[in-house]
C-alpha positions in Angstrom: 6.5 -22.4 40.2 8.9 -25.0 38.7 6.8 -24.9 35.5 7.0 -21.2 35.3 10.8 -21.3 35.8 11.2 -24.0 33.2 9.0 -22.0 30.8 11.0 -18.8 31.2 14.4 -20.7 30.7 12.9 -22.4 27.4 11.8 -19.0 26.1 14.4 -16.6 27.5 15.6 -15.6 24.1 12.2 -14.3 22.9 11.4 -12.8 26.3 14.8 -10.8 26.1 14.0 -9.9 22.6 10.6 -8.5 23.6 11.9 -6.7 26.7 14.8 -5.1 24.7 12.4 -4.0 22.0 10.0 -2.5 24.5 12.8 -0.7 26.3 14.1 0.7 23.1 10.8 2.1 22.0 9.9 3.5 25.4 13.4 5.3 25.6 12.9 6.6 22.2 9.4 7.9 22.9 10.8 9.4 26.3 13.6 11.2 24.4 11.1 12.6 21.8 9.1 13.8 24.8 11.8 15.4 26.8 14.6 16.1 24.3 12.7 17.5 21.3 9.6 19.5 20.6 8.2 16.7 18.2 5.4 16.0 20.9 5.0 19.5 21.9 1.7 20.5 20.5 1.2 23.9 22.1 0.0 26.4 19.8 -0.6 24.2 16.8 -4.0 23.4 15.0 -3.9 19.8 16.0 -1.9 17.7 18.3 0.8 16.8 15.6 -0.3 16.9 11.9 3.0 15.9 10.6 2.0 12.8 8.5 -1.8 12.8 8.8 -4.7 13.9 10.9 -5.5 10.9 12.9 -4.3 12.5 16.1 -7.4 14.9 16.1 -9.3 12.0 17.3 -7.8 12.5 20.7 -8.9 16.0 21.2 -11.6 16.8 23.7 -15.1 17.3 22.5 -14.4 15.6 19.2 -18.0 15.2 18.3 -18.7 18.9 18.4 -19.3 20.4 15.0 -16.1 22.6 14.9 -13.7 19.9 16.1 -15.0 16.9 14.0 -14.7 19.1 10.8 -10.9 19.3 11.5 -10.4 15.6 12.2 -9.4 12.9 9.8 -12.1 10.9 8.2 -14.3 9.2 10.7 -15.7 7.0 7.9 -12.2 5.4 7.6 -11.7 5.1 11.4 -14.9 4.9 13.3 -13.8 2.8 16.3 -10.5 4.7 16.4 -12.3 7.9 16.9 -14.0 6.2 19.9 -10.7 4.9 21.3 -9.4 8.5 21.1 -12.2 9.8 23.2 -11.8 7.0 25.6 -8.1 7.5 26.0 -8.7 11.2 26.7 -11.6 10.5 29.1 -9.5 8.0 31.1 -6.5 10.4 31.4 -8.8 13.3 32.3 -10.6 11.4 35.0 -7.3 10.1 36.5 -5.2 13.1 36.3 -7.5 16.1 35.8 -6.3 18.6 33.2 -3.9 16.9 30.7 -1.6 19.0 28.4 -1.6 18.0 24.8 2.0 17.1 24.9 1.4 14.6 27.8 -1.6 13.3 26.1 0.4 12.7 23.0 3.0 10.8 25.0 0.4 8.6 26.6 -1.1 7.8 23.1 2.5 6.9 21.9 2.9 4.5 24.9 -0.4 2.8 24.1 0.8 2.4 20.5 4.0 0.8 21.6 1.9 -1.8 23.5 0.0 -2.4 20.4 3.2 -2.8 18.4 4.3 -5.4 21.0 1.0 -7.2 20.4 1.6 -7.3 16.6 5.1 -8.6 17.2 3.7 -11.4 19.5 1.4 -12.5 16.7 4.1 -12.3 14.1 6.3 -14.5 16.3 3.4 -17.1 16.7 2.8 -17.1 13.0 6.6 -17.7 12.2 6.7 -20.5 14.8 3.4 -22.2 14.4 2.3 -21.6 10.8 5.6 -21.2 8.9 7.8 -23.2 11.2 10.9 -21.2 10.2 14.3 -21.7 11.9 15.3 -19.6 14.9 17.8 -17.5 13.0 15.3 -16.7 10.2 12.6 -16.0 12.9 14.6 -13.5 14.7 15.9 -11.8 11.4 12.2 -11.4 10.4 11.2 -10.0 13.8 14.1 -7.6 13.7 13.0 -6.3 10.3 9.5 -5.8 11.5 10.5 -4.1 14.7 13.1 -1.7 13.2 11.5 -1.1 9.7 10.9 2.6 9.1 7.2 2.2 8.9 7.0 0.4 12.4 9.4 3.0 13.9 7.7 6.1 12.6 4.1 5.1 13.0 4.6 3.7 16.5 6.4 6.8 17.8 4.0 9.3 16.0 0.3 9.2 16.6 -1.4 7.3 13.6 -3.7 4.5 13.1 -1.3 2.3 11.0 0.2 0.2 13.9 -3.3 -0.8 15.0 -3.9 -1.9 11.5 -0.8 -4.1 11.4 -1.6 -5.7 14.8 -5.2 -6.6 13.9 -4.3 -8.0 10.4 -1.5 -10.1 11.9 -3.9 -11.4 14.6 -6.6 -12.1 11.9 -4.2 -14.0 9.8 -3.1 -16.2 12.8 -6.7 -16.9 14.1 -8.4 -17.5 10.8 -5.6 -20.0 9.8 -6.0 -21.8 13.1 -9.8 -21.6 12.7 -10.3 -19.7 15.9 -13.5 -18.3 14.6 -14.5 -16.3 17.7 -11.3 -14.5 17.9 -11.3 -14.1 14.1 -14.6 -12.3 14.3 -13.2 -10.1 17.1 -10.2 -8.9 15.1 -12.3 -8.6 11.9 -14.5 -6.0 13.8 -11.2 -4.2 14.9 -9.8 -4.4 11.4 -12.9 -2.7 9.9 -13.4 -0.4 12.8 -9.9 1.0 12.8 -9.5 1.1 9.0 -12.7 0.4 7.1 -10.7 -0.6 4.0 -8.9 -3.5 5.9 -12.2 -5.2 6.4 -11.8 -6.4 2.8 -8.3 -7.7 3.5 -9.8 -9.6 6.6 -12.5 -10.8 4.2 -9.8 -12.2 1.7 -8.0 -14.0 4.5 -11.3 -15.5 5.7 -12.2 -16.6 2.2 -9.0 -18.1 1.0 -6.5 -18.8 4.0 -8.2 -22.1 4.9 -10.2 -24.9 3.0 -13.8 -25.7 3.6 -15.8 -24.5 6.6 -18.0 -22.4 4.4 -20.9 -22.2 6.8 -18.6 -21.0 9.6 -16.9 -18.5 7.2 -20.3 -17.1 6.2 -21.4 -16.8 9.8 -18.1 -15.3 10.7 -18.4 -12.6 8.1 -22.0 -11.9 8.9 -21.1 -11.7 12.6 -18.1 -9.4 12.2 -20.0 -7.0 9.7 -23.1 -7.0 11.9 -21.2 -6.3 15.1 -19.3 -3.6 13.5 -22.4 -1.9 12.1 -24.1 -2.2 15.5 -21.3 -0.6 17.3 -21.1 2.3 14.9 -24.9 2.7 15.0 -24.9 2.9 18.8 -21.8 5.3 19.0 -21.5 9.0 18.8 -19.7 8.6 15.5 -22.7 7.3 13.5 -24.1 10.6 12.0 -20.6 11.6 10.8 -19.7 8.0 9.6 -22.8 7.5 7.4 -22.5 11.0 6.1 -18.9 10.5 5.0 -19.2 6.9 4.1 -19.3 7.4 0.3 -16.7 10.1 0.1 -13.6 8.7 1.8 -11.1 8.9 -1.1 -8.6 11.5 -0.2 -7.5 12.6 -3.7 -7.1 11.5 -7.3 -5.6 8.4 -8.4 -2.0 8.0 -9.4 -3.0 6.4 -12.7 -4.5 9.8 -13.8 -1.2 11.6 -13.3 1.6 9.2 -14.1 2.4 6.8 -17.0 3.3 3.2 -16.7 7.0 3.9 -15.8 5.8 6.5 -13.1 3.5 4.1 -11.6 6.2 1.4 -11.5 8.7 3.8 -9.8 6.2 4.8 -7.1 5.2 1.2 -6.5 8.8 0.1 -6.3 9.6 2.9 -3.6 6.3 3.2 -1.8 5.2 -0.5 -1.7 8.6 -2.2 -1.3 10.8 0.7 -0.1 9.1 2.9 2.5 7.6 -0.1 4.3 11.0 -1.0 5.5 13.4 1.7 4.6 13.9 5.6 5.1 13.5 7.1 1.6 13.7 10.7 0.5 11.4 13.2 2.2 10.0 16.7 1.4 8.3 19.4 3.5 5.0 19.0 1.7 1.5 17.9 2.8 0.3 14.5 1.6 -3.4 15.5 2.1 -3.8 18.4 -0.1 -3.6 22.2 0.7 -4.4 22.0 4.4 -3.0 24.2 7.2 -0.1 22.9 9.5 3.1 21.2 8.8 3.4 17.9 7.0 6.2 15.7 5.7 5.8 13.6 2.6 8.0 10.7 1.3 9.3 10.8 -2.2 9.5 8.0 -4.7 13.4 8.1 -4.6 16.4 7.0 -2.5 20.2 6.6 -2.6 21.8 3.8 -4.5 22.1 1.8 -1.3 18.5 2.1 -0.5 17.5 1.3 -4.2 19.7 -1.8 -4.0 18.2 -2.9 -0.6 14.7 -2.5 -2.1 15.8 -4.7 -5.0 17.1 -7.4 -2.5 13.9 -7.3 -0.5 11.8 -7.6 -3.5 13.9 -10.4 -4.9 13.4 -12.4 -1.8 9.7 -12.2 -2.1 9.8 -13.2 -5.8 11.9 -16.1 -4.9 9.2 -17.2 -2.6 6.7 -17.5 -5.5 8.3 -20.8 -6.4 5.8 -22.2 -3.7 2.9 -20.3 -5.2 0.5 -23.2 -4.7 0.7 -23.0 -1.0 -1.9 -20.8 0.6 0.7 -19.5 3.0 2.4 -17.9 -0.2 -0.5 -16.8 -2.5 -2.7 -15.3 0.2 0.0 -12.9 1.4 0.7 -12.3 -2.3 -3.2 -11.4 -2.9 -3.1 -9.1 0.2 -0.1 -7.3 -1.3 -1.7 -7.0 -4.7 -4.8 -5.5 -3.0 -2.7 -2.8 -1.5 -1.0 -2.2 -4.8 -4.3 -1.6 -6.5 -5.8 0.4 -3.7 -2.9 2.7 -3.0 -1.1 2.9 -6.3 -3.5 2.2 -9.2 -6.7 3.4 -7.3 -4.6 5.9 -5.5 -6.5 6.3 -2.2 -4.7 9.7 -1.9 -2.3 10.4 -4.5 0.7 11.2 -2.2 -0.4 8.8 0.5 1.0 5.6 -1.0 3.9 5.4 1.5 1.7 6.1 4.5 -0.2 2.8 4.3 3.0 0.6 4.5 2.0 -1.1 7.8 -1.2 -2.3 6.0 1.0 -4.5 3.8 4.4 -4.9 5.5 3.1 -8.1 7.2 2.2 -9.6 4.0 5.8 -9.0 2.6 7.3 -10.5 5.8 5.1 -13.5 5.4 6.2 -13.9 1.8 9.7 -13.8 2.8 9.1 -16.4 5.5 7.6 -18.7 2.9 10.9 -18.5 1.0 12.1 -21.1 3.7 9.2 -23.5 3.4 10.7 -26.1 0.9 12.1 -28.8 3.0 14.2 -30.2 0.0 16.5 -27.2 -0.3 20.2 -28.1 0.0 22.2 -26.7 3.1 24.0 -24.4 0.6 20.8 -22.8 -0.6 19.5 -22.2 2.8 22.7 -20.7 3.9 22.4 -18.3 0.8 18.7 -17.4 1.6 19.6 -16.7 5.3 22.7 -14.8 4.3 20.6 -12.6 1.9 18.1 -12.0 4.6 20.8 -11.1 7.1 22.4 -8.7 4.6 19.1 -6.9 4.1 18.4 -6.7 7.8 21.9 -5.1 8.6 21.5 -2.8 5.7 17.9 -1.8 6.7 18.9 -1.0 10.3 22.0 1.1 9.1 19.8 3.1 6.6 17.1 3.7 9.0 19.4 4.6 12.0 21.1 7.3 9.6 17.6 8.3 8.3 16.1 8.9 11.7 19.3 10.7 13.0 18.7 13.1 9.9 14.9 13.3 10.4 14.5 14.2 14.0 16.6 17.5 13.9 14.7 18.2 10.7 11.4 17.9 12.4 12.7 19.8 15.4 13.6 22.8 13.3 10.3 22.6 11.3 8.2 22.6 14.4 9.8 25.6 16.1 
């Protein structure tokens, strides 16, 4: 008992941070459930197709021909489709008939728990791998918790928060050479978003030196287990049928010149991950029925300046480019840039995948504080710039969400 009390006293700051974050997200979800119609799915085609179609995976009888044809790509999210049916089955078993609105709220509560798991792994990475000071640690945790991508895709039903959690966990366990857990999270990375399996592979390949036999065994184990799970599950027929046709639309590079690509990369990669940017009432998935919101590659002068500051902090970290803790996150960020901007895995979807690379940006900024030979003045400058961005981000996102929720409320009437 004394040890437990001592442990709580030693870690009371982070415990309070976690409890405060959990309370904030739960109260926000409860307000969206009771005070708005955002979670009210009655009479709509899906549960809530505002940003995507991942919420269809929670509909009953998903694997019937009619329902599966309306769902998002099973080839992209095979294990997430199974999770959706498991959640629905558990709720139906425990409570009988479950309304779509209550089902949606339960799903969001699960996503809040997953977000807290990702926050836990980010905290461990900052403490044990990057060894940053306490002020920097809490600034980066605050940026992650209250970035626009984390807020919106935790409080709305999507796969992205799962991707963030599993990628952070993979980074931590691969760096520490916990091969069993690394394989587990590799299966989850690929099972919840297939394209993230390559990100897991890049971390496995480059994050540590040597151990090539263990790395090959881990890669074969993760790939084999994922394939086995898919083959034995009800998603197998749909998965293998869709496997080679998962691109959602044409590439950015076919529609925009170099300046257009740079603009979209600037706002989508570095902007929408952390900040609320301009929106439009258009679908990011083509001409599909339902109501959708798309983020535009533009923003106010303040937003544009904050994006520049955030990008500058990451560029500053490149002075330590020889350190694997720097160039591996940079490699993961470049992979996302190619996949979602140059390759254009869905021409209007570049902003939606922010949680696939936000963690890499956070780790790059954490690497900014790696050099031990910096003067006290330089460290204060770095911390001050990070604090300025954090405050600006919180203000921009608070104002943006205050504007967005009534907009959604009116759209969904």
